[in-house]
Backbone as numpy.savetxt, mean C-alpha at the origin, in Angstrom:
# Nx Ny Nz CAx CAy CAz Cx Cy Cz
-5.49 16.12 -28.20 -6.15 14.83 -27.43 -4.90 12.88 -28.42
-4.43 12.82 -27.98 -3.93 11.08 -27.73 -5.17 10.21 -29.04
-5.16 9.91 -29.86 -5.75 8.35 -30.21 -6.47 7.20 -29.39
-5.64 7.37 -27.77 -6.29 5.75 -26.95 -6.84 6.54 -26.32
-6.76 8.47 -26.19 -7.89 9.46 -25.25 -9.00 9.21 -26.11
-8.65 9.65 -27.56 -10.18 9.86 -28.45 -11.14 8.23 -28.14
-10.58 7.14 -29.04 -10.86 5.97 -28.93 -12.04 5.35 -26.93
-10.59 5.88 -26.78 -11.98 5.77 -24.81 -12.69 6.40 -24.39
-12.58 7.37 -24.72 -13.83 8.44 -25.12 -14.98 8.05 -25.58
-14.83 7.85 -27.24 -15.71 7.10 -27.69 -15.89 5.85 -27.18
-15.46 4.97 -26.42 -16.44 3.71 -26.29 -16.88 3.78 -24.88
-16.73 4.71 -23.92 -17.15 5.36 -22.88 -19.13 5.95 -22.89
-18.56 7.23 -23.77 -19.42 7.80 -24.31 -21.20 6.95 -24.99
-20.21 5.52 -25.76 -20.93 4.97 -25.70 -21.82 3.81 -25.47
-21.26 3.55 -24.34 -22.05 2.38 -23.10 -22.75 3.44 -22.67
-23.35 1.86 -21.82 -24.16 1.74 -21.38 -24.17 2.95 -19.72
-24.81 3.66 -19.37 -24.91 4.19 -18.48 -24.71 3.78 -16.98
-24.99 2.08 -17.03 -24.46 1.54 -15.10 -22.72 0.83 -15.84
-22.35 0.88 -17.07 -20.89 0.83 -17.48 -20.29 1.95 -17.28
-20.87 2.77 -17.71 -20.09 4.74 -17.24 -19.64 4.60 -15.94
-21.13 3.93 -15.48 -21.31 4.77 -13.44 -19.46 3.48 -12.92
-19.59 2.46 -13.64 -18.66 1.63 -12.99 -16.82 1.67 -13.22
-16.62 1.98 -14.41 -15.95 2.38 -14.83 -15.40 4.09 -13.76
-15.93 5.17 -14.36 -15.51 5.23 -13.29 -15.52 5.66 -11.82
-15.91 5.06 -11.24 -15.83 4.16 -10.13 -14.06 3.76 -9.61
-14.36 2.72 -11.17 -12.33 1.93 -11.00 -11.64 3.06 -11.27
-11.84 4.35 -12.00 -10.49 5.06 -12.45 -10.90 5.96 -11.33
-11.45 6.43 -10.68 -11.99 5.99 -8.78 -10.73 6.07 -8.14
-10.81 4.95 -8.33 -10.31 3.90 -7.01 -9.16 4.32 -7.38
-8.36 4.10 -8.73 -6.83 3.91 -9.42 -6.66 5.12 -8.41
-6.78 6.16 -9.15 -6.80 8.19 -8.28 -6.88 7.44 -6.85
-6.89 7.17 -5.70 -6.89 7.19 -4.79 -6.18 5.93 -4.50
-5.62 5.01 -5.38 -4.72 4.48 -4.70 -3.53 4.50 -4.90
-2.97 4.71 -6.23 -1.76 6.09 -6.85 -1.76 6.78 -5.72
-2.31 7.46 -5.44 -2.03 8.67 -4.53 -1.42 8.16 -3.52
-2.11 7.00 -2.68 -1.81 6.51 -1.41 -0.71 5.50 -2.04
0.03 5.59 -2.88 0.88 4.46 -2.95 2.19 5.54 -3.08
2.10 6.89 -3.33 3.35 8.28 -2.99 2.68 8.10 -2.04
2.35 8.16 -0.39 2.83 8.30 0.61 3.85 7.27 1.10
3.71 6.17 0.23 4.13 5.12 0.99 3.89 4.13 1.82
3.00 4.19 2.97 2.63 3.40 3.73 0.66 3.78 3.94
0.39 2.81 3.62 -1.66 2.52 3.38 -2.07 1.60 4.93
-3.39 2.00 5.22 -4.26 1.96 5.90 -5.00 0.86 4.41
-5.31 -0.52 4.49 -6.91 -1.00 3.42 -7.61 -1.51 4.86
-9.24 -1.56 4.57 -10.47 -2.67 5.59 -9.72 -4.22 5.02
-9.64 -4.55 5.95 -10.08 -5.92 5.27 -7.97 -7.07 5.23
-7.12 -5.66 4.74 -5.84 -6.36 3.97 -5.07 -6.02 5.27
-4.26 -7.25 6.45 -3.44 -7.59 7.50 -4.04 -7.04 8.92
-5.62 -6.69 8.99 -6.37 -6.77 9.63 -6.69 -5.16 9.89
-6.43 -4.70 8.80 -6.27 -2.76 8.76 -4.20 -1.87 9.62
-4.05 -2.70 9.88 -2.48 -2.37 9.82 -1.27 -2.04 9.01
-1.20 -0.66 9.04 -0.52 0.11 8.54 0.57 -0.92 7.23
0.04 -0.71 6.20 1.11 -1.28 5.37 1.86 -1.04 4.70
3.36 -1.26 3.93 3.66 -0.72 2.42 3.25 -0.77 1.76
2.47 0.77 1.25 1.85 0.56 0.14 2.14 -0.40 -1.19
0.80 -0.95 -1.58 0.73 -1.93 -2.62 1.22 -3.38 -2.30
1.31 -3.38 -1.00 1.90 -5.32 -1.23 0.63 -5.28 0.69
1.05 -6.46 0.67 0.87 -6.88 2.05 1.62 -7.82 3.14
2.12 -6.17 3.09 3.65 -6.20 4.19 3.84 -5.02 5.37
2.80 -5.55 6.68 2.83 -4.77 8.41 4.17 -4.21 8.33
3.90 -2.71 8.74 5.43 -2.37 8.71 5.53 -2.32 10.44
5.05 -2.62 11.77 5.01 -3.66 12.51 6.86 -5.25 11.96
5.45 -5.70 11.20 6.78 -7.07 10.86 8.45 -6.79 10.05
8.20 -5.53 9.27 9.21 -5.17 8.70 10.41 -4.25 10.50
9.94 -3.84 10.99 10.29 -3.39 12.00 10.57 -4.40 13.56
9.97 -5.54 13.05 10.67 -6.00 14.19 11.54 -7.40 13.42
11.62 -7.36 12.49 12.76 -7.93 11.73 14.13 -6.80 11.77
13.77 -5.61 12.00 15.47 -4.81 11.35 14.97 -5.01 13.41
14.69 -5.37 14.23 14.95 -5.34 15.60 15.85 -6.56 16.07
15.34 -7.88 15.37 15.56 -8.96 15.29 17.56 -9.47 14.84
17.55 -8.16 14.15 18.63 -7.67 13.72 18.89 -7.89 11.91
17.63 -8.48 11.53 18.21 -8.19 10.12 18.42 -6.56 9.33
19.33 -7.28 8.08 20.34 -6.00 6.96 18.89 -5.39 6.71
18.95 -4.04 6.43 18.40 -3.88 5.01 18.36 -4.59 3.79
18.95 -5.34 3.72 19.63 -6.39 2.26 18.50 -7.34 2.51
18.60 -7.95 4.08 18.24 -8.90 4.18 16.58 -9.37 4.24
16.37 -8.01 4.43 14.61 -7.74 4.80 13.72 -7.73 3.18
15.02 -6.89 2.24 14.90 -7.00 1.16 14.41 -8.37 0.59
15.72 -9.62 0.52 15.34 -11.07 0.77 14.18 -11.77 1.19
13.85 -10.84 1.89 12.79 -11.98 3.59 11.53 -11.00 2.66
12.09 -10.25 1.77 9.68 -9.36 1.86 10.00 -8.88 0.24
10.78 -10.35 -0.78 10.21 -9.70 -2.16 9.96 -8.78 -2.67
8.64 -7.70 -1.93 7.25 -7.64 -2.76 7.86 -5.60 -2.22
8.88 -5.84 -1.13 9.39 -4.40 -0.16 10.72 -3.83 -1.12
10.85 -2.80 -1.50 11.60 -1.72 -1.96 12.16 -1.15 -1.23
14.19 -1.16 -1.82 14.60 -0.07 -1.35 14.26 1.11 -0.91
13.26 1.71 -2.14 13.00 3.11 -1.68 11.90 2.57 -1.04
10.96 1.86 -0.14 10.03 2.16 0.99 10.61 2.45 1.99
11.29 1.84 2.67 12.59 1.73 3.63 12.90 2.79 4.08
12.30 4.10 3.87 12.66 5.19 4.50 10.92 5.97 4.95
10.17 5.45 4.22 8.50 5.29 4.29 8.13 4.84 6.11
8.97 3.66 5.80 9.30 2.91 7.40 9.55 2.80 7.96
10.32 3.71 8.26 11.66 4.39 9.17 10.84 5.25 9.49
9.90 6.01 8.72 9.14 7.04 9.35 8.56 7.22 10.30
7.26 5.91 8.86 5.95 5.54 9.90 6.60 5.09 11.31
7.57 4.66 11.71 7.47 4.28 13.31 8.24 4.67 14.15
9.35 5.94 13.07 8.48 7.10 14.56 7.93 8.21 15.55
6.81 8.15 13.67 5.77 8.73 14.34 4.35 7.70 14.98
4.90 6.69 14.35 3.51 6.15 15.40 3.93 4.71 16.39
5.36 5.00 17.25 5.57 3.81 17.93 4.75 3.89 18.44
3.85 3.79 19.45 2.80 3.35 20.72 2.09 2.19 19.56
2.10 2.49 18.32 0.81 1.65 17.44 1.53 0.18 16.53
2.75 0.44 16.75 3.84 -0.22 16.17 4.68 -1.13 16.77
5.01 -0.44 18.87 4.64 -1.23 19.51 3.66 -2.37 20.27
2.07 -1.84 20.13 1.23 -2.80 20.49 1.17 -3.78 19.44
1.35 -3.35 18.40 1.47 -4.55 16.91 1.85 -5.82 17.16
3.27 -4.99 17.49 4.62 -6.46 17.79 4.35 -7.35 18.81
3.26 -6.65 19.87 3.25 -7.42 21.14 2.16 -7.87 20.75
1.28 -8.18 20.41 0.22 -8.67 19.92 0.05 -9.70 19.13
1.08 -9.25 18.19 2.23 -10.55 17.08 2.63 -12.20 17.76
4.09 -11.33 18.90 4.67 -12.46 20.09 3.11 -12.84 21.15
2.10 -12.62 21.56 1.47 -12.84 21.95 0.87 -14.08 21.53
0.49 -13.72 20.14 -0.66 -15.00 19.29 0.10 -16.56 18.51
């Protein structure tokens, strides 16, 4: 066990139980968030109206797809969306393919707003 792990465990064991509980909730949140980011696309209540977004960002999939349909190249999308990474693009394309009706609806709603 590393020194860092030992120190963390000692601090956690000596902390009051409510603090231990908060730390556990936080660690579980981070673990879940990491797992979601590995999938590439996530939905978070209260973020972008709950629309599917690129994991770890506030970039709705429909917005990226709308840009693509308007003729933006991948390089242009990456410039226009600084938090978007080239490695995110396959997940966006896959999501658009498998959730076509959802994406169409979101684009329509945005254009009407």
